[in-house]
Structures are given as structure tokens and as C-alpha cells.
N, C-alpha and C positions, 0 to 999 in steps of 0.2 A: 656595738656597744649595748648591751643589756639592760633592762631598768624594767621597773616592776609598776605594774598599773591598773587598775580596775576601770574594765571597759561595763560603761553604765548605760552606754545609748540603749533607750528604750525597742529598737530593732530588735538588736540582738538578744537580749533577755526575754522577749517574747519565742526570739527563733531558738532559743536553747529548751525553756520551759515549752515551748510545745512539741518540737520535735524528739525533745531528748526525754523526759519528763512525765509517763504517763500517770493518773490519777493516786496511784499505789508510792510512787517516790514521795519523797520528802528534800525535795532541791530547796534548798536555800539563795545562795551567789557561788559566780564562776568568778573566778579571779586571771586575769594572764598574765602572765610573762611575756614580752613582747620587745623583737626591737626595732628600732627606726628604720627597716627595712620591707616590712611587715605591711602589707594592703590589704583594704575591706575584704579582698575574694579569699585572702590566709583564714576570715573566719567565720565564712561559710562553705569551707572545704568540703566537704560531701563525706570526705573518712571522718573529720573532726562530728559529725551531725551522728554518724554510728555510733561513735565512741560513745558521744552524747545517751543516746541511745540501749546502750549497752550499760551504761551506769546505771540506767533507769531498773534494767532487771535487778541490780545488784542492792538499791538505796532502798528498800522496804523501808512503806510509810508505817508500821506496826512489824515490831520480830515479833516469831510465835517461841511461843512457850509452852511448857509439857510440866504438870505439877506431879504428875509422876507416871510413867510406864514401865515394862520390866525386862532385865538380859536375862536371857533363858539358858541353861544348862543340861548337859547331862550327870554332870558330880552331883554326889551326895553334900546335902545341906546349900548348892547351887543350883537348885534346878528351876527357880522365880527370885531371880535376883530386884530389889527394887531400885530404879535410878529417877534422876531428874532432867528434864532438859531445861537449861536457865535463859538458852536462847542463841543465837549469832548470828551474823553478816558474813553472806560470803563471799568476801576479799579477795577477787583477784588477782592476782602478781603470773607472769610467763616466766618463773622458773621452772625448771622441771623436778621432775621427783625423783630422788634417786635409788634408785632398785638394786638389792644388795642379790646377786646371784649366789643359789645355795641349792643348786640343780643336783636332784635324786641320780646317784649312779645307775648307769645303764642294768648293771649287775643284780638293782634290783623288780627284777621282771612283774612284782606283784603291785608295783605304785607306779613305773613306768615302763609301759608296753613297747616302747620306742619305734610307733607307725604313726608316719608322719598323716596328719590331713589335706583331705583334697580340697577341700575349700574354705573356708572362715566366715559363717553366716552368724553368729550368736555372739555375745560377751556373757557369761551366765552367774550371775550374784549368787551370793551366799552368805549366812550367819555360821559362824564354827559349830556353834552347840556348847561350845565350852566358856563356863561362867566363871570359874576359878580365877581371883587375882593372880596365879602363874601362869594363865592360861596364852600369852600376849605372842605376837606375832612370830619376833624371833623363837620362842619356844616351841611354837607348832611349828616350822620351818626346820627346826631341827631334828623334832620326833617325826615328822615324813620319810625320811630320810631312814630312820629304822623299824620302820612301821612294816606288818605281814599283812595287814588291811587290804583289800583290792578298793581301794580311793586315791586320787590323787586329782593336783589341782595347778595352775597355772601359777597362781601369785596368789602370799597372806599380806595383809593390811590390817594394821592397827593405827591408832593416832599416831605414832612415834613413826612406824620402816616400813619400808614394802621388803618382802621377799618375791624371790622366784624361784618356783620350785620344778618346772616344765620346761624346756624349750616354744618358743611362738607357737611354732607351728606345729607340734605334737601333739596328740591325740590324749588328753586326759580321759579319766573315768570319775566322773562329780558329778553327770547329771540326770542319773535316772532310770536311761532313752539313747538307742544307739542315734539318732539325731542329735540331740543334744549333746552328749561326747564327746561323737566322730564331727564334730559342726563347731563346735563354742570352743570357749576362753574362760574357763575358769575361775572365780573371784572370791576368794576366802574373806570376809571383814572379821574380826574378832568381835566378840564380845563381854570381854570378860568384864569382871566387879573391879569399878574403879576407873574404867579408860573413859576419856573421850569421844562419845561414840560422836559428835558432832562431826569434832576433828577426822574421826573415822571414815566418817560418808564422806566428806569432802575430799579425802584424799582418794577414796576408793573412786569417786567421780572425777575428777582428777585422770586416773590410770585408767580410767572407763574411757575417755574420750578422749585419749592417747590412744587407746586400741582401736574405737572410731576411725581415728585420720588414716593409721595404719592402713584399717582392713576398708576403706571406703565404705562404711557400714551406718544406719542411719541409728535414730533412736528408736524404733520397732526393733531392732535387733536384739535391745538388750534386754535380756530376760533375767525371770526367777528360776529357778530351780522348782519350783511349785510348776512353772510354766510348760514343766517336759514330763515328771512325773509325778505331782499332784502332793510331794512332800511341801509339809508347812515350811518353807523356805525359799529366804530368808526370816525366818520366824519373827525376830525382832521388828526388823522395819516393819513387817506385815500387823503386827497383831497392838503395835503406837499409831498403825496410819501411819508411815511414812516412805511407803513406797513411794508415791509421786512426789512427795520432795525429794527423793533422790536423785530420781529421775531430770526433774528440774535443775538442781544441783551439774548435774550429769550436760546439760544442756548451755548454762552459763560457760563451763570448762569446754566445754566443745565449739562455741562462739569466740571463746575469746583465744582459743589456741588454731583456728584454724584462717581465726580475720586480725587477728593483733598481733601477732609473733613480733615482730618492731617496734610493740607500741610499751612502753613500761609503766607501772602504775604502784603508784606509790602512797600506800594507804597511812591516817595520823587518825587514833582517838581521841579527840575533843574533851573526853567523859574518863579521862582513866581510871577514875574509880571506878567506871560501871563496867567500860570496854578496853580491850587489849587493842593493840594495832593488828592484829589478827582478824578480826572481827567477833570474839569470845566474849561476850558477857562474865563478867567476871563475881557479879554483886549477889548474892545468895539471899536479900533480905525481905524478898517476897514482895518489894513495894512496885508499885507502878510506877514509871515515869519517862526521860527521854534519855537516849544520845546523840550526840555531835559529833561528826569525822569528815573528813575531807580527803579528798586524793590529788595525788599531784601525780597529772599525764605529761610523759614525753613523745613527742611524735614528731620525728624527723627533726630532734631539738629543738622544738616549739615546746614552750611549757605551759600547761592553763592548771587552776587546782578548782575544783570541785568541794563544795561543803552540802551537806547532810543534814537532816535530822531524824531521829526514827526511835516513833515511842515502841515502850519496852512494857509486856502487860503484866497485872501482878499474877503470883504464883499462888498466892490462898488470899 
């Protein structure tokens, strides 16, 4: 029979705070849902310590915001579109991305060379360079099928969808060099006006981490288009100083996918007027403040909740 209890022994609070929450985390308390058969050993299970350490990577002391950055496009009137980052927390869930396959026909040899990679060494990140509000992942995926330009990539991602244009092990023309093209998987991240770029980054990071696991790659294998050809791409991430932020998202996703595939994380915002259950900051007031949230963790049928608070920077 399950019963709800608050585990208040000082020993375990010290254990949780010391092992699971670093100085940048905003840990408040842990509440455990346990049964009569659980023992002290259950509460010091090394796997739970790893879970707590993982949560500490997500629960930040202060949520970063950017009052203004720019989306860059090649279209007239959309060359430099202002945008704002109101902030987010990278709430991890072990749900898979839905990938919509729209594979380019083999008959379109300008887009699809039809050659297989001998080896996979890189995952190459791009921004689409199209900031018109209609240039969604869906639109780009469909347009590449009819293109005559000798350029191709494997995935297109925005804040809502992921499309696949080439088979995973095929060569694509996207990196501007033989090394990047012949050994890299290309991902185009959409940057159109109105996109939730934070969510697009998170979805791209989830896809990137999944590919790293498929090909046994490390974070050093995640490259920019710039790293192969010198092209200023992914321009939006580079100009806004957000490339390292993206790599941190990839590392969180990689760690979660690799080590916690059997763990369920259910996040809940306790400041619903400011943040949703996906970790997206909703308020645009510009005022500083804080958000509270908790996560229910289910590991091998044992449930624990952890509650956090994070500061929110003022935008003005």
C-alpha cells in the first residue's frame, strides 16, 4: 500500500543537497512517495544520486534572458529581424521526437547524390538563413524536393516539427567542404520571424543527442557549418553568443537519453502565470522575479518529487 510522506531526516537532506544540487541549483525540498517495504538503502541508491545530480544541471539559480538578439534572413525585408529571449529551463523528458520523413527522390540528383558515407564523424549544425515568417520546417522540407540548387541536408527542425530529407547514412551537400559533407550529418534549424527559438534549440539538441548515441559520438563531434568552411553559420546562435548554450542543451539531452531511458520525469510549474510545464517563460512584463517548479520522478516504480525555485532576470 502506497502512502505519502515527507522524508525530513537531516542526513538525507544533506545527502541530497550535497550530492545532487550544486551552488547554481535552486533546490528547496524533496518529497518521497514510498511504501512500507522500502528501506534506508533505497534512499541512498546510487542511481537516485545520479538523478539528483542530473536535476541540478536543469534547475538553474537564475534563468538567462536576452532583451534583444536578431534572426538573420536572405529575404528582402527580413535581413535582420529583432527577437527577445524571455528565458526557459530545459525540462528533460524521455519522450522521443516525432520525425516526419520527406526523403528527396533519388531522381533529384542535384539534391540527393545517392552516395553512402563511409563513416560518421560529425553532426553539423546550421541556421536556415531564412527569416520570413512562412519559412517553417515544413515549408523548407517541401521546397528542397523541388530545388535545383546543389545543397542538401538530413534534417530540418523548428519549434514544432522535425523533418528528414536524406537517409541517415547518405552524403549530403551542406558543410562546404569534403570533410564535413562526406562524414557529417547536417541539421538545419529554422530561424523565421515568430519562431520560439528556445524551443527550436531544445528540439535540435534532442535530435543531436540522439544522433550522437546512434553513432557513438562525443560532444566534440558537434560542429558548426563555420568549422568546415568559415561561413558565418549558424549565424543566429553565433551572433547572439548562444552556441555554448546550445552545446549545454545537447549535453543535458545526451546524459538523459543515455542514462535515464527507464526514468520518467513529469515537470510542473508552480508559477503558472510566469512559466509553463515545458519550462518556457510566459511573462513579458520585463520585471525580475522568481519561478517555482517541481518534478515527479518515477524510477523502478519508486516516486520522488523535487521542488525548486529559480530567479528571473529583468529584461529592462
